[in-house]
ROVEXGU-486541 format. One line per 2 residues: number of its first residue (from 1); for each residue x, y, z of C-alpha. Coordinates in nm, 3 decimals. Example, Ala and Ser with C-alpha at 12.3 -4.5 7.8 and 13.67 -1.06 7.14 Angstrom:
<rs>
1) 1.230/-0.450/0.780 | 1.367/-0.106/0.714
</rs>
This chain:
<rs>
1) -7.862/23.597/4.359 | -7.848/23.709/4.709
3) -7.767/24.098/4.759 | -7.447/24.153/5.000
5) -7.475/24.515/4.944 | -7.791/24.726/4.862
7) -7.803/25.090/4.804 | -8.112/25.227/4.779
9) -8.214/25.605/4.623 | -7.896/25.734/4.750
11) -7.806/26.115/4.704 | -7.536/26.344/4.834
13) -7.463/26.710/4.811 | -7.155/26.943/4.925
15) -7.327/27.286/4.924 | -7.453/27.361/4.574
17) -7.271/27.035/4.443 | -7.508/26.705/4.382
19) -7.213/26.467/4.420 | -7.456/26.144/4.425
21) -7.817/26.156/4.247 | -8.069/25.922/4.374
23) -7.889/25.595/4.262 | -7.976/25.235/4.332
25) -7.781/24.923/4.283 | -7.742/24.577/4.452
27) -7.383/24.392/4.492 | -7.409/24.017/4.488
29) -7.238/23.790/4.734 | -6.887/23.693/4.594
31) -6.853/23.918/4.310 | -6.627/24.207/4.207
33) -6.859/24.509/4.143 | -6.711/24.812/3.998
35) -6.801/25.165/4.022 | -6.654/25.309/3.692
37) -6.644/25.693/3.565 | -6.474/26.026/3.503
39) -6.307/26.198/3.811 | -6.591/26.390/3.998
41) -6.871/26.138/3.901 | -6.962/26.040/4.252
43) -6.800/25.703/4.256 | -6.582/25.778/4.581
45) -6.866/25.966/4.758 | -7.088/25.668/4.677
47) -6.791/25.410/4.817 | -6.772/25.633/5.148
49) -7.119/25.643/5.200 | -7.131/25.262/5.203
51) -6.819/25.256/5.436 | -6.992/25.499/5.674
53) -6.752/25.803/5.630 | -7.030/26.022/5.500
55) -7.387/26.018/5.574 | -7.644/26.024/5.279
57) -7.882/26.328/5.260 | -8.151/26.076/5.124
59) -8.180/25.701/5.077 | -8.079/25.372/5.265
61) -7.759/25.124/5.261 | -7.823/24.780/5.360
63) -7.510/24.535/5.391 | -7.601/24.176/5.453
65) -7.970/24.249/5.445 | -7.908/24.483/5.761
67) -7.992/24.854/5.740 | -7.645/25.015/5.811
69) -7.744/25.381/5.703 | -7.714/25.517/6.082
71) -7.416/25.277/6.194 | -7.065/25.398/6.207
73) -6.769/25.234/6.000 | -6.679/25.004/6.256
75) -7.006/24.821/6.271 | -7.048/24.782/5.936
77) -6.844/24.491/5.869 | -6.675/24.645/5.563
79) -6.291/24.755/5.540 | -6.192/25.030/5.278
81) -5.880/25.019/5.098 | -5.768/25.359/4.999
83) -5.588/25.511/4.690 | -5.310/25.621/4.966
85) -5.168/25.324/5.113 | -5.143/25.442/5.457
87) -4.895/25.190/5.589 | -4.721/25.242/5.957
89) -4.389/25.296/5.813 | -4.198/25.234/6.148
91) -4.386/24.924/6.194 | -4.277/24.603/6.015
93) -4.529/24.405/5.777 | -4.616/24.159/6.020
95) -4.732/24.459/6.264 | -4.898/24.640/6.000
97) -5.124/24.317/5.873 | -5.216/24.248/6.253
99) -5.310/24.618/6.348 | -5.681/24.562/6.334
101) -5.691/24.227/6.501 | -5.475/24.377/6.788
103) -5.758/24.633/6.804 | -5.996/24.344/6.845
105) -5.809/24.204/7.112 | -5.762/23.910/6.898
107) -5.546/23.625/7.102 | -5.220/23.610/6.990
109) -5.197/23.257/6.859 | -5.534/23.312/6.650
111) -5.367/23.627/6.541 | -5.017/23.507/6.423
113) -5.232/23.224/6.206 | -5.454/23.498/6.056
115) -5.164/23.711/5.953 | -4.934/23.425/5.816
117) -5.221/23.290/5.603 | -5.320/23.607/5.468
119) -4.918/23.707/5.405 | -4.917/23.395/5.213
121) -5.238/23.448/4.998 | -5.091/23.775/4.906
123) -4.737/23.684/4.863 | -4.589/23.886/5.155
125) -4.439/23.582/5.372 | -4.072/23.724/5.270
127) -4.139/24.076/5.370 | -4.313/24.010/5.737
129) -4.027/24.125/5.939 | -3.933/24.407/5.688
131) -4.011/24.773/5.763 | -4.330/24.867/5.611
133) -4.174/25.177/5.437 | -3.904/25.025/5.285
135) -4.076/24.769/5.064 | -4.202/24.891/4.724
137) -4.550/25.059/4.631 | -4.674/24.731/4.503
139) -4.595/24.557/4.847 | -4.721/24.862/5.023
141) -5.072/24.812/4.863 | -5.083/24.469/4.920
143) -4.984/24.517/5.306 | -5.317/24.787/5.321
145) -5.512/24.481/5.093 | -5.400/24.220/5.372
147) -5.475/24.443/5.666 | -5.836/24.466/5.528
149) -5.862/24.076/5.449 | -5.716/23.975/5.788
151) -6.005/24.130/5.971 | -6.253/23.900/5.744
153) -6.476/24.170/5.655 | -6.816/24.095/5.478
155) -6.750/24.336/5.199 | -6.394/24.479/5.071
157) -6.425/24.854/4.951 | -6.137/24.947/4.726
159) -6.090/25.292/4.619 | -5.868/25.318/4.321
161) -5.618/25.121/4.487 | -5.374/25.052/4.188
163) -5.344/25.435/4.069 | -4.987/25.515/4.200
165) -4.837/25.189/4.081 | -4.656/25.193/3.736
167) -4.836/25.031/3.444 | -4.645/24.670/3.422
169) -4.700/24.643/3.793 | -5.071/24.760/3.765
171) -5.143/24.499/3.507 | -4.995/24.248/3.725
173) -5.166/24.319/4.031 | -5.494/24.341/3.880
175) -5.452/23.952/3.764 | -5.346/23.896/4.131
177) -5.630/24.061/4.267 | -5.864/23.878/4.042
179) -5.733/23.532/4.135 | -5.711/23.610/4.529
181) -6.065/23.717/4.500 | -6.169/23.411/4.343
183) -5.981/23.182/4.567 | -6.111/23.345/4.899
185) -6.460/23.455/4.747 | -6.481/23.770/4.954
187) -6.743/24.043/4.787 | -6.559/24.349/4.620
189) -6.687/24.683/4.575 | -6.440/24.867/4.335
191) -6.380/25.210/4.219 | -6.188/25.329/3.944
193) -6.172/25.595/3.651 | -5.945/25.349/3.478
195) -6.208/25.135/3.205 | -5.939/24.891/3.067
197) -5.887/24.811/3.460 | -6.297/24.792/3.527
199) -6.340/24.537/3.215 | -6.061/24.322/3.307
201) -6.150/24.295/3.717 | -6.514/24.321/3.721
203) -6.827/24.050/3.732 | -7.025/24.368/3.678
205) -6.996/24.745/3.643 | -7.195/25.014/3.718
207) -7.091/25.348/3.509 | -7.178/25.683/3.661
209) -7.171/26.038/3.503 | -7.262/26.324/3.733
211) -7.379/26.156/4.017 | -7.614/25.941/3.840
213) -7.596/25.561/3.715 | -7.638/25.553/3.351
215) -7.581/25.182/3.297 | -7.527/24.872/3.502
217) -7.384/24.541/3.330 | -7.102/24.268/3.265
219) -6.797/24.407/3.099 | -6.901/24.237/2.759
221) -7.268/24.406/2.818 | -7.124/24.745/2.847
223) -6.867/24.708/2.600 | -7.081/24.528/2.313
225) -7.411/24.732/2.408 | -7.353/25.078/2.529
227) -7.694/25.245/2.596 | -7.594/25.591/2.602
229) -7.337/25.823/2.382 | -7.153/25.868/2.737
231) -7.084/25.531/2.778 | -7.006/25.461/2.410
233) -6.715/25.756/2.426 | -6.612/25.647/2.748
235) -6.556/25.288/2.695 | -6.312/25.100/2.468
237) -5.939/25.146/2.383 | -5.919/25.247/2.082
239) -6.251/25.460/2.131 | -6.547/25.417/1.924
241) -6.567/25.545/1.579 | -6.859/25.831/1.564
243) -7.032/25.995/1.252 | -7.293/26.294/1.319
245) -7.575/26.384/1.085 | -7.933/26.344/1.048
247) -8.146/26.075/1.019 | -8.363/26.096/0.696
249) -8.628/25.861/0.546 | -8.673/25.886/0.131
251) -8.877/25.647/-0.047 | -8.911/25.421/0.255
253) -8.526/25.378/0.337 | -8.331/25.530/0.608
255) -8.009/25.736/0.566 | -7.767/25.901/0.769
257) -7.716/26.261/0.571 | -7.478/26.525/0.661
259) -7.400/26.800/0.362 | -7.327/26.556/0.054
261) -7.250/26.260/0.288 | -7.539/25.992/0.268
263) -7.504/25.642/0.429 | -7.761/25.414/0.428
265) -7.901/25.268/0.718 | -8.159/25.004/0.632
267) -7.934/24.712/0.765 | -7.916/24.870/1.087
269) -8.275/24.945/1.096 | -8.330/24.573/1.146
271) -8.198/24.596/1.508 | -8.352/24.945/1.621
273) -8.668/25.125/1.608 | -8.514/25.422/1.402
275) -8.860/25.555/1.292 | -8.871/25.779/1.624
277) -8.546/25.952/1.507 | -8.639/26.072/1.153
279) -8.562/26.415/1.112 | -8.350/26.407/1.442
281) -7.969/26.479/1.482 | -7.822/26.132/1.567
283) -7.455/25.974/1.611 | -7.372/25.661/1.463
285) -7.114/25.471/1.636 | -6.904/25.154/1.571
287) -6.565/24.989/1.685 | -6.274/24.921/1.483
289) -6.321/24.539/1.483 | -6.661/24.582/1.365
291) -6.593/24.727/1.055 | -6.373/24.597/0.756
293) -6.250/24.699/0.405 | -6.492/24.584/0.154
295) -6.525/24.702/-0.224 | -6.889/24.680/-0.145
297) -6.898/24.877/0.163 | -7.146/25.175/0.261
299) -6.873/25.421/0.358 | -6.609/25.538/0.148
301) -6.294/25.740/0.271 | -5.876/25.775/0.180
303) -5.634/25.604/0.421 | -5.476/25.898/0.618
305) -5.237/25.647/0.834 | -5.137/25.281/0.863
307) -5.031/25.144/1.208 | -4.905/24.792/1.278
309) -5.085/24.653/1.603 | -4.964/24.281/1.652
311) -5.097/24.070/1.368 | -5.333/24.336/1.196
313) -5.322/24.711/1.034 | -5.513/24.986/1.189
315) -5.627/25.210/0.908 | -5.700/25.580/0.993
317) -5.945/25.655/0.732 | -6.100/26.007/0.650
319) -6.453/25.957/0.549 | -6.563/26.331/0.608
321) -6.353/26.648/0.622 | -6.364/26.642/0.996
323) -6.421/26.285/1.036 | -6.160/26.007/1.038
325) -6.242/25.651/1.149 | -6.001/25.357/1.259
327) -6.043/25.010/1.061 | -5.872/24.715/1.145
329) -5.756/24.447/0.867 | -5.518/24.162/0.834
331) -5.141/24.296/0.819 | -5.134/24.110/0.469
333) -5.397/24.334/0.303 | -5.245/24.579/0.003
335) -5.325/24.917/0.126 | -5.124/25.254/0.111
337) -5.164/25.562/0.252 | -5.366/25.820/0.034
339) -5.541/25.521/-0.143 | -5.927/25.507/-0.147
341) -6.126/25.241/0.015 | -6.491/25.124/0.072
343) -6.560/25.023/0.431 | -6.808/24.771/0.554
345) -7.006/24.757/0.898 | -7.112/24.490/1.086
347) -7.524/24.611/1.115 | -7.584/24.443/1.427
349) -7.282/24.581/1.608 | -7.354/24.951/1.492
351) -7.490/25.212/1.775 | -7.743/25.475/1.685
353) -7.771/25.780/1.941 | -8.019/26.043/1.979
355) -7.758/26.339/1.957 | -7.981/26.575/2.201
357) -8.045/26.299/2.466 | -7.765/26.060/2.412
359) -7.994/25.798/2.454 | -8.010/25.447/2.232
361) -8.326/25.374/2.064 | -8.540/25.070/2.183
363) -8.363/24.750/1.982 | -8.621/24.558/1.807
365) -8.771/24.314/2.059 | -8.547/24.393/2.302
367) -8.499/24.593/2.619 | -8.196/24.835/2.710
369) -7.976/24.832/2.999 | -8.027/25.163/3.165
371) -8.135/25.137/3.521
</rs>
């Protein structure tokens, strides 16, 4: 695939704070690529470096194969949509969308044609004569998006663009944004702290933490195969279940051990090289949907809480004095709060992490996705 954006060994400091720490990645032409991470992880700084609003201390930025590291923003063929919509409230919607074209001295006939086309694409046709300051928040965000799209940039950069709208509007706009991107085929580099938003929108996701890229992959790869404890904890709603302990080996068999608790890991050892972690503190993780109630299960616990979640039950099961895991089961399952149950895990979906490093051991016959 051809890279539309390439970031090569980019770093940026603000005083003693390392905002971006030697990151490298590529954004392919026509994809939605998302930088995802908690506040302060460096994702917005990275976007601003690509846009030309910040200069990296080290590294290079390429757009369309051209080194743009030393070029000003207006010469990079990108457009940035900010979290704050920054519409011109005294202008009508048409004038707002047309602003960039007027600056570029585009002929009036061509200008009108392009504004009308973009307005139609974004569902703004009925608002063109309305004052921008009097339309709703979702329409204001569309105006900001239209103002970028109408100048036909090579890459569209979006910094937390849906943060200020309510949850219902945000869900609708995610869907619309995805549909628009598919229709026009523009390359989008998207920044968000919302992992659900990233999973829904993206072709690929780069997870950031403390200025570094910790994993790059498709939404399914990031969700199903987190390569670090940080990614496993950050991705997923509800969150992954975790059990800490020491990896022990007795009579050739592997166990997770903690006080009087002992969990056999031989089935999981078929998927990971766990020998390197023997006698080390580890964290076992599994998602609620990758476990089930089973009389022959390896885990035992008591049901503390039962929630109805659509067509299934979410059972909160206490397996250790300080560990409660969530397990999904059929809404018709005969269970009651306080009862003892056993839990079976899908061994191919269980994740093992070194507690100290937070890293995952190598899979048997495979490679991990840490860049």
